[in-house]
N, C-alpha and C positions, 0 to 999 in steps of 0.2 A: 716127247723123249727132249730133255738138254741137247746144243749140238757140240760137238766136239770138241774141248778147249783146243787142241792144233790148228782145228778147220777154226774160233777164234782168234785165235790169235794172229793165225796168215790174214786175216780180216781185217783186225786192228792195221796190222803190217803194209796193207795194201790202203786203208784208209788214210796213214802220217805220209807214203809216198804224193797220195792225191795233193795232200798239204799240199807234201815240199814244193810238187809240181804250180803248186797255185800259188805259193808264195817266190817264188820264183820268178817269173812271169809279174807279179806285181812290181819282183826287184826291177827288174829289165824296166818295165813300166815309167819308173821312180828315177831311175837309171838315163831312163830319152829324158824327162821332162826337168831331169835337173833337182831333183827332190834327193833329200838323205834317207843312206839307204845300211846305213852301219846299223841300226837295231837289229832290222830283215837281217843281214849276211852273220850276224850274229846269232840269230832265231832259224836259221836254216842251218850252219854248221852243227846248232848242237842234236836240230830233228834228223840228218843225215846221221851225226853217230847216233843215236837214238837206234833207227831204221835198221843199219847196218851191226848193231846190235842183235836186233830183234831179229832178224837172218839169219844170226850165226845160232841163235837159240829155238830158230824155227829144222834148223837143220837136226842140232842133236839129239832132239826129241823125235824127230824123222827118227835119224838114225837108232836111238834109244825103242822104240815104237816098235821095226822091223825086228830086231836082231829078237826084241822079246816076243815075235809072233802077236802085236796085241792087235797089226791089220793087216786086213791081207797085200797079195805082192805084189797087184795088178795096181791099188790104194795109192803101197807107198809110190809104188813108180808116177801115179798119177798125181803124187805130194810134192814129189823130186824135182819135179817138171814146173808145177807153179813155184816152188823155192827158187830153181833156179831162173823162170822168166822173172821174179821179183827181188833177185841179185842184179839183171841183167839193169831193172827199170832203177835200179843202185845205181849204178857204174853209168849210165847216162846222164841221172841226175846232177849226180858228181862233176858231170865233165860239162856240163848246162853251168851249172853254179859258179863251175871254176871259169868257165868261158872258153870253155877247148872246143871249140864247133866242130873242130876235124871229130871227134868224141859221138857230140851230140847227132851228127847227119846226118851216120843209119837208124835212126831212128826218129828222125824228119820223114827220111824217104819213104819208111816205113809208114807212114801214119798219110803222109798225100803224094802226092805226083805233082813236076812240077816247082818255082818257087825261084824266088828271085834269091840271091845271097848279100846278104847282111853282117853290118862288121861288130852288133849286136850280141847275146849267147841270145840264143833260140833255146824257150823251152820245148822242150822233145813230146809231151802231153799236151800242150794245148796250141797245136799248131794248125785244130784244122777248125778255126774261132772264126766265128762269122762277123761279118759287115758292121752291122749292127752293134755288138759288142767290144770291137777289134780300136787297140789303144784305151777300152773302161776300165778303169780300175775295179775292184773287186767287190768294193761298197758301193758304186757307180752300179755295175751291174747287179747286184740283192738289188738299192733301190727301184732297179729296171723290172726286174724277178716281179719283186714284191708289188708293183704298179699294175704287171701285167694280169697281178693274181686279182688284186681288188678292180680290176675290170671284167674277169672274168666271174667273180665272184658279183659285183652289182647282176652280171647278166644275168647269172642267175637267180638273182634275187629280183629282179624282175621275170622271167620268164616261170617263177614258182609264186607271184602274183598274178601274172593270166591262167594258170592254171588254176589257181583257187578262185578267182573269177568266175570262171569258165561251169569250175565245180560248185561254186553258189549257182550261178542260172540254168544248171543243169536240176538242183533238186530244187530250184521253187519251181521248173517246166512239169518235175515229175508233180509236185503239188496240184498243181494248173489243173494235172489231166486229171487227178486223182476226182480232185473238186468236179469238176467235167463229166465224170465215169460216174460219178455217185447222182449228178444235175440228171444225167441217159438212162440212169434205173429208174433213178426216181418216177421218171416219164414214161418208159415201158412200163411199167405199175401202172400206173393213170391209164395210158391206154389202155392196157386188159380188164384193167374195172369200167371203161366206161364202155370194151364192145364185150364186156355182161352185162351189163346195162341193156346195152340195145339189142341186142340177144332179147332178154328180156321183155321188154317193151313190144318188141317182133311179135312174139309169141301173144304177148296176152290182143296183140290189135288182129292177129289170124284168129284168137279164139271170139273176141268181138264181132268180129266180121263173121265169123261160122253163126253164131247166133243171132246175128242182126238177120242172118239167110235164113232161119230156123221160122224166126218171129212173123215174117215174112209173109213165107208163104205161108202157117197160120191166119195171117188175116184172108187172104185170097179162100185159103176153103172156106173159113165163115163167110164171106161173101159171098159165095157160092150158092152157101146153104142158105143163105139169107133170101139169095137174088131168088131161088127156086121153092121158096114157101112162098113168096111175094107173089111168083108166076101163077102156083098149087094153088093157092088161094082166088088171085083175080079171077082164075076161068069159075069154079066153084060158084 
């Protein structure tokens, strides 16, 4: 199901306020470095006017939806709080744009504790800036982030290459194990055949031994008979 149109407009207004905050920060940076801020000031005035109109439209749409019972009262209250917060943000952005530090200070104190005063306008939405990006323009920050992303991509590519090599090694080891298993199976079959032949030959040897023993007995008996006959004949 698609998102509610009011919520879409609210998200667009939030993105616009964030864009304004970033442009104010860039304007202030250019002021400190002696850059030309005329174009940014013109863009900021138009964006602030548009943000004001968007907030008014959100209020009007919310009142109409609540009156016509299109949304529950709890949801209407939640959206009203969102619009109020957005209106407060718009007021602080205007104060920051106009260089009114006394108006922008509550936003600053709500976002960070401590800090030193400055004669320049303070962007209340970007005061929690890291040391790495402080004093950098948005183009420079974007370039820095792009370098970080490229480094991460390079690391991921290297990791993928290592995993690919390990996978290939695993497949080669698996193939080698398969070949070794086939050799072991062949050896087992050969041992079984050899054992069967040994058993057959052993049986034959036993038969020959039995036959040899029987022949020896017959020879002895024949010799005894011959000896008896000879003795009997000699006595006569």
